[in-house]
C-alpha positions in Angstrom: 12.7 9.7 23.7 12.9 8.4 27.2 10.2 10.7 28.4 7.7 8.6 26.5 6.6 5.1 27.7 6.3 3.2 24.4 7.7 3.2 20.9 5.4 1.6 18.4 6.1 1.2 14.7 4.2 0.2 11.6 5.6 -0.3 8.1 5.2 1.3 4.8 4.6 -1.4 2.1 5.5 -2.2 -1.4 3.2 -4.3 -3.5 5.4 -6.7 -5.5 2.5 -7.6 -7.8 -1.3 -7.6 -7.7 -2.4 -4.0 -8.3 -6.0 -2.8 -8.0 -7.3 -6.3 -7.2 -7.4 -6.1 -3.4 -10.8 -4.3 -3.4 -12.0 -6.9 -5.9 -11.4 -9.8 -3.5 -8.1 -10.9 -5.1 -4.9 -12.2 -3.8 -2.0 -9.8 -3.7 1.7 -10.0 -3.0 2.9 -7.2 -0.7 5.8 -6.8 1.6 6.4 -4.5 4.6 9.4 -2.1 4.3 12.0 -0.7 6.6 10.5 2.7 5.9 8.1 3.2 8.9 5.9 5.4 10.9 7.1 5.5 14.5 4.8 6.6 17.4 6.3 7.7 20.8 3.5 7.7 23.3 2.6 8.3 27.0 -0.8 8.7 28.7 -1.4 12.2 30.0 -4.4 11.7 32.3 -6.7 14.0 30.3 -9.3 13.5 27.6 -7.0 15.1 25.0 -4.6 13.6 22.5 -1.7 16.0 22.0 0.0 15.4 18.7 3.4 16.5 17.5 5.8 15.5 14.8 9.6 15.3 14.4 9.3 16.7 10.9 6.8 19.5 11.4 6.6 22.5 13.8 2.8 22.0 14.1 1.1 20.8 17.3 -2.5 19.6 17.3 -4.8 18.7 20.2 -7.7 16.4 19.7 -10.6 15.9 22.1 -11.4 12.2 22.5 -15.1 13.1 23.2 -15.7 14.5 19.7 -13.4 12.5 17.4 -15.5 12.9 14.4 -14.8 16.6 14.2 -11.2 16.5 12.8 -11.6 15.2 9.3 -10.5 18.5 7.7 -7.3 18.9 9.7 -4.2 19.5 7.5 -2.1 17.5 9.9 -3.5 15.0 12.4 -6.6 13.8 10.4 -5.2 10.3 10.0 -4.4 10.1 13.7 -7.8 11.4 14.6 -9.3 8.8 12.2 -7.4 6.0 13.9 -8.7 7.1 17.3 -12.2 7.4 15.9 -12.2 3.9 14.4 -10.9 2.4 17.7 -13.6 4.2 19.7 -16.3 3.3 17.2 -15.4 -0.4 17.6 -15.9 -0.1 21.4 -12.3 0.1 22.5 -11.0 2.5 25.1 -9.3 5.6 23.8 -7.0 7.2 26.4 -5.7 10.8 26.5 -2.1 10.9 25.6 0.9 12.8 24.3 2.0 11.4 20.9 5.1 12.2 18.9 5.1 10.9 15.3 8.1 10.3 13.1 7.4 9.1 9.6 10.1 7.9 7.2 7.6 6.7 4.5 7.6 9.4 1.8 4.2 11.0 1.6 2.4 10.6 -1.7 4.9 7.9 -2.8 2.4 5.0 -3.1 4.3 3.2 -0.3 1.3 3.6 2.1 2.4 6.4 4.5 -1.3 6.7 5.4 -1.6 3.1 6.3 1.6 3.2 8.4 0.3 6.2 10.3 -3.1 4.7 10.9 -1.8 1.2 11.9 0.8 2.6 14.2 -1.6 5.0 15.8 -4.3 2.4 16.4 -1.6 0.0 17.9 -0.2 2.8 20.1 -3.6 3.8 21.5 -4.4 0.1 22.1 -1.2 -0.4 24.1 -1.7 2.6 26.4 -5.4 1.8 26.8 -4.6 -1.7 27.9 -6.5 -3.2 24.9 -5.4 -6.6 23.6 -6.0 -6.4 19.8 -4.6 -8.7 17.2 -2.6 -7.3 14.3 -5.3 -8.4 11.9 -8.0 -6.4 13.9 -5.6 -3.4 14.0 -5.4 -3.6 10.2 -9.2 -3.7 9.9 -9.6 -0.8 12.2 -7.0 1.2 10.3 -8.9 0.4 7.0 -12.1 1.7 8.6 -10.3 4.9 9.4 -9.1 5.3 5.8 -12.6 4.6 4.4 -14.9 6.2 7.0 -12.7 9.2 8.0 -10.2 9.9 5.2 -12.7 9.1 2.5 -10.6 6.7 0.4 -12.6 3.5 -0.4 -9.5 1.3 -0.1 -9.1 -2.4 0.1 -7.4 -4.2 3.0 -3.9 -4.7 1.5 -2.1 -1.6 2.7 -3.1 -1.7 6.3 -2.7 -5.5 6.5 0.8 -5.5 5.1 1.7 -2.6 7.3 0.6 -4.5 10.4 1.6 -8.1 9.5 4.8 -7.9 7.5 7.7 -10.2 8.2 11.3 -9.6 7.6 12.7 -11.4 4.5 9.2 -12.4 3.3 6.5 -11.1 1.0 3.0 -12.2 1.9 0.3 -13.8 -0.3 -2.7 -12.0 1.1 -6.2 -13.3 0.3 -8.2 -10.1 0.5 -11.5 -11.9 0.5 -10.9 -14.2 3.4 -8.3 -11.8 5.0 -5.8 -14.5 5.5 -2.1 -14.7 4.5 0.8 -16.9 3.7 4.4 -15.8 4.1 6.6 -16.5 1.0 10.4 -16.1 1.3 11.5 -13.3 -0.9 15.1 -14.1 -1.9 16.4 -12.3 -4.9 19.9 -13.8 -5.2 22.0 -11.6 -7.5 19.2 -9.1 -7.9 17.9 -6.2 -5.7 14.6 -4.4 -5.4 15.0 -0.7 -6.4 12.1 1.7 -5.5 12.0 5.0 -7.4 9.5 7.8 -6.7 8.4 9.8 -9.7 7.7 12.8 -7.4 4.5 13.8 -9.1 2.1 15.0 -6.4 -1.1 13.0 -6.2 -4.1 12.7 -3.9 -6.1 9.5 -3.9 -9.3 11.1 -2.7 -9.2 13.5 -5.7 -7.9 11.0 -8.2 -9.7 8.4 -10.2 -9.2 5.7 -7.6 -12.9 5.7 -6.5 -13.9 5.8 -10.2 -12.0 2.6 -10.8 -13.7 1.0 -7.9 -17.1 1.9 -9.3 -16.2 0.5 -12.7 -15.1 -2.9 -11.2 -18.3 -3.0 -9.1 -20.4 -2.5 -12.2 -18.5 -5.3 -13.9 -19.2 -7.6 -11.0 -22.9 -6.8 -10.9 -23.1 -7.5 -14.6 -21.2 -10.8 -14.5 -23.2 -12.0 -11.5 -26.2 -12.2 -13.7 -24.6 -15.2 -15.4 -21.8 -16.4 -13.1 -22.2 -17.3 -9.4 -19.3 -15.3 -8.0 -19.1 -13.2 -4.9 -16.2 -10.9 -6.1 -14.6 -10.0 -9.4 -11.4 -11.8 -8.5 -13.3 -15.1 -8.6 -14.0 -14.7 -12.3 -11.7 -17.2 -14.1 -10.0 -16.5 -17.4 -12.3 -19.1 -19.0 -15.4 -17.4 -17.7 -14.1 -14.0 -18.8 -13.5 -15.3 -22.3 -17.1 -16.5 -22.4 -18.9 -13.7 -20.7 -16.6 -10.7 -20.8 -18.3 -9.2 -23.9 -21.3 -8.4 -21.7 -19.2 -5.6 -20.4 -19.2 -2.3 -22.3 -16.3 0.1 -23.1 -13.8 0.8 -20.3 -15.5 -1.6 -17.9 -14.5 -4.5 -20.1 -10.8 -3.4 -19.9 -10.9 -2.8 -16.2 -12.3 -6.4 -15.6 -9.7 -7.9 -18.0 -6.9 -6.3 -16.0 -8.3 -7.8 -12.8 -8.7 -11.3 -14.2 -5.2 -11.3 -15.7 -3.5 -9.7 -12.7 -5.0 -12.3 -10.4 -3.3 -14.9 -12.6 0.0 -13.0 -12.6 0.0 -13.0 -8.8 -0.3 -16.8 -8.6 2.5 -17.2 -11.1 4.7 -14.8 -9.2 4.2 -16.7 -5.9 5.1 -20.0 -7.6 8.1 -18.3 -9.2 9.4 -17.1 -5.8 8.8 -20.4 -4.2 11.2 -22.0 -6.7 13.6 -19.0 -6.7 12.8 -18.0 -10.3 13.5 -14.3 -10.3 13.6 -14.0 -14.1 10.0 -15.1 -14.3 9.0 -12.6 -11.6 10.7 -9.8 -13.7 8.6 -10.7 -16.8 5.5 -10.7 -14.7 6.3 -7.2 -13.4 6.6 -5.9 -17.0 3.3 -7.5 -18.0 1.6 -6.0 -14.9 2.8 -2.5 -15.8 1.6 -2.9 -19.4 -1.9 -3.9 -18.2 -2.0 -1.1 -15.7 -1.1 1.4 -18.5 -3.3 0.1 -21.3 -6.3 -1.6 -19.5 -6.6 0.1 -16.1 -5.2 3.5 -17.1 -3.7 4.4 -13.8 0.0 5.0 -14.7 0.4 8.4 -16.4 3.4 9.8 -18.3 5.7 10.0 -15.2 5.3 6.4 -14.1 5.5 5.2 -17.7 8.7 7.2 -18.3 10.3 5.6 -15.2 9.1 2.0 -16.0 10.2 2.3 -19.6 13.6 3.7 -18.8 14.1 0.9 -16.3 12.9 -1.9 -18.6 15.4 -0.7 -21.3 18.4 -0.9 -18.9 20.7 -3.9 -19.3 20.7 -4.6 -15.6 16.9 -4.6 -15.1 14.8 -7.7 -15.6 11.4 -6.2 -14.7 9.8 -2.9 -13.6 6.3 -1.7 -12.9 4.4 1.0 -11.0 3.4 0.0 -7.5 0.5 1.4 -5.4 -2.6 3.0 -6.7 -0.9 4.9 -9.5 -1.5 8.5 -10.6 1.9 9.2 -9.2 4.0 7.4 -6.7 6.7 4.7 -7.3 8.0 2.0 -9.5 9.7 -1.1 -8.3 12.4 -2.7 -10.4 14.4 -6.0 -10.2 18.0 -5.0 -10.9 21.3 -6.9 -11.0 23.3 -5.9 -8.0 26.5 -5.3 -10.0 24.6 -2.9 -12.3 22.5 -1.1 -9.7 24.6 2.1 -9.5 24.6 2.5 -13.3 20.8 1.7 -13.4 20.0 4.4 -10.9 22.1 7.0 -12.7 20.8 6.1 -16.2 17.1 6.0 -15.2 17.4 9.2 -13.2 18.9 11.0 -16.1 16.5 9.7 -18.7 13.5 10.4 -16.5 14.6 14.0 -15.9 15.0 14.6 -19.6 11.6 13.2 -20.4 9.5 14.8 -17.7 11.4 17.7 -16.1 11.0 16.0 -12.7 13.8 14.7 -10.6 13.0 11.2 -9.1 13.9 9.9 -5.7 15.5 6.5 -5.1 14.9 4.7 -1.8 17.1 2.2 0.0 14.7 0.0 1.8 14.6 -3.6 3.0 11.8 -6.1 3.5 11.0 -5.7 7.2 8.5 -6.4 10.0 5.1 -4.8 10.4 4.0 -3.7 13.9 6.7 -3.5 16.6 6.1 -2.5 20.2 9.0 -1.4 22.5 8.7 -0.3 26.1 11.0 2.6 26.8 
């Protein structure tokens, strides 16, 4: 790739615990992965962005003078959205040739879209001579996801993709958009990520419906509790006022309140090296996402249940938005091979799908290399 001037990467992410609470202002516990989107880039002296991919035969050209016109591209819409968000914020967008290489599986719930958006914003900033912090890059990438791709996402995916640190998860406060790194040492255990391989699309899924339900819960509770976001509602307050919420909205809110508590317990467990407690919290999180938030589905449930039954596994849950995607499991290293075999076989029997298992490490977020 020596014909390009820079190599910029941004990471996929796994959320250890804290699901569907980022857009409620909660604290979440993600980590960046060694699965990445890599952008090779060089300025070309024109007003066009020429896009190509290592994994696709397609080539796309985008005019930087009309960036809002590419939302319906089959390939290139995320890159166009990243350029659009950068330009909207008043930064320079420079014509360039851009080669993209993504190792984050698409539709896996490991935030391939965030990795693409973050790396593209970072790459365009580098060749445009713009000095932008990783936090600002994450916020611009979130704007692209919301305003261009049409997914009303929280900040977690883009923030973890941009700001990850090798060997650490991060406690991310989605309300203040600040973070604390927490060492993620698992000792005799490893983190196993398994994709159920059920196709899903967040724009067409019930993701935005869940957001609307939590926003309704917040408006209702704000009539009696002085809170600015749903994650600020304490367990005691929910016990007192939760019955003001009707039907499914009550269960959505209960998940948010309980999951916020689980995040705090998980962080404390990791700070003292208590992996067994983390495993129990993963199981509890999946149960809540299945029964209260209803975002798992038969495929993710089949994976998590097969994992939880295996002798080497101390905890498993879905990760990401749900409706497809991945589970994460804490598995004894000396039983990992048997775990992978047994879970794969049971999952195929129950669903008819073959799952995919990823070998990934906790890694850094944005990296910039001059070639």
